[in-house]
C-alpha positions, 0 to 999 in steps of 0.5 A: 528481493522478489526477482527470482519469484517473479521469474518463477511466477510471472515470466510472461510479464518479463517477456512483455516488458522486454518486448516493449523495451526493444520496441521503444514503448517502455523507457527505463525507470518504468514499473510494469503492472500485470493488471490481470494478476492484481485483480486475481489477487484481489478476488482471492482477498475478497473471498477470504474475507467473506462476510466477516471482514470489509477489505479496503484497497490501498493504492499508494504502493502502485502509484495511487493508480485510479484505473486499478482502483476502479477495477477493484471496485468491480470485484467486491471492494467497497472502496479505498483507504487513503494513506494521506491527503494526496491519496484523497485528492487522486481518489476524489478526482477519479470518483472512487469511494473513500471509506477511510482517511486520516491514517496514517496521515491526518487531514490538513486543516484547510482540506477537511471541508473538501473531503467531507463534502466529497464524503468519507465513511471514517476519519481517524483522529488521534488529537482532540484538536483535529477532532474539533476541526472536523466537528466544526466542518461537519456542523457547517455541513449538517452531517455526523462524521464517523471517526476511528481512534488510533491506539498504540502500545508505546513509542517503540511500537511505532515506526519512526516518522509515524509517532501518533495515537492514544494509549489504552489507558487514555482511550475512555477519556479521549472517546468521551471528549469526542462524543461530546462533539455533537457532529462526531461519532466514534465508531471504530478503533485502529492501530498500525502496525497491527501485524508484522512478519516475523522472519524467525517464525516465518509467520505474520504475528500480532504486535503489541499495538494489536494487544493495546487495541484489544485492551482499549476496546475492552475498556470501552465495552466495560463502560457500555461504549461499543464501536462497530469497526476494528480496523487492523492494517499491515501485512493484510493478505489471504493468509492473514485473514483468519488471524484478523477474524480470531482477533475480532477484526472487521476491516483490513487494508491490503496494499502489498498483497494486491501485487503479491509482495508482502514480506511473507511472500518472499519465501512462501507460496501464498495465494497472491502472486507477483504482479509487477516489475521494475524495468531499467536499462544499462547506461554505462560501465565504470570500473568493474560495475554497470550503472543502470537508470534509476528513479524507482528505488525505495530504500526499504525495498530490500533490492538485492539482485536483477535479471539482466538481458533477454537471457535473464542473467541473475546479477547482484545489485550493489547497495546504494548509500543513504546519502545518495540519489538514485540517478543510477543503480549499480550492478556487479559485473559489466554489461552492454549499453542498452541492455534491459534490466528487470528488478522486483523488490518491495516498493512504494511507487508513490515514493518514486519519480517512475513511470507506471505502465499498466498491462492487461491480457497477459492471462489470455496471451493477448497483452495490451498496454492500457495506460501510462501513469506517473507515480501519483496516478496521473495519466501520461504519454511516453 
């Protein structure tokens, strides 16, 4: 999906990955991240937000990596959004501020106390039962926990496997019930996705969920209930911030844009540039195809081609059937065993079993490997 753009925008990263592969420093099934470019992308996002929007970084796309999280704190991000409780664990283990948790995945019952003791600014809820659990722990700790309510338009507006939320017409009663819990305060609304890339319009547009959130907020204001935050995640990037501002949004959660890999980045020259690649190697040939080592495949990644060898021959990647495990990925044509293969597709590194290698210094022609991690943010050795 992004490999030709990678070859255009970040040839230095490709060359460094080739060199490390030849020297045996990088094995196949390794994501190689250009930390300099990620931080540059982050700076642009922070600048575009100005004083109107609070950007929270999301790390799951880059393997929950704590080193990059700490680097992002240094350039103006106030903290992280944790997509699930395992995100929370990695952030807590590395003393990274958690600003938002519970969305997309709610906090497990027996983990709430640990999270509240650590400290989290906002927790998203979409069931009264979970709100009661959080209130009970907050009461024990003597704190008032601020929460967001997740709004949605209809079931068709949600991704499969993420069905949750409160309808606009249910919001007032839901918020009133929560506000009767003495140690919770509703101080924000959220939804997902608030935006989506429309390939026909070649634009990032608001969704029905966004309209539903606006309606829910208007209902609350009509009853003198005012929330501080409108959290509007999905497709967040520099290009998207003006739309967020126009809709009254106060908080975004860039993830893919930190690596220049939102859906809109594929065919457009946006502020953020590609800052990662997936490195593999030819294992063997079979019939007229070549098998390369897998492990980092993401089914929704739109993987379509690869750069094979030091001469970067553009080659088709054959589709992987849904029932298959990505022990290998297949290339069209035949190539020599041991040949390096570079891919770049829309990934979720936390979903994989890959190694994640961090490289600094590419921007000043002095690249150094600064760490190897697993896909969950744990440091490892080769």
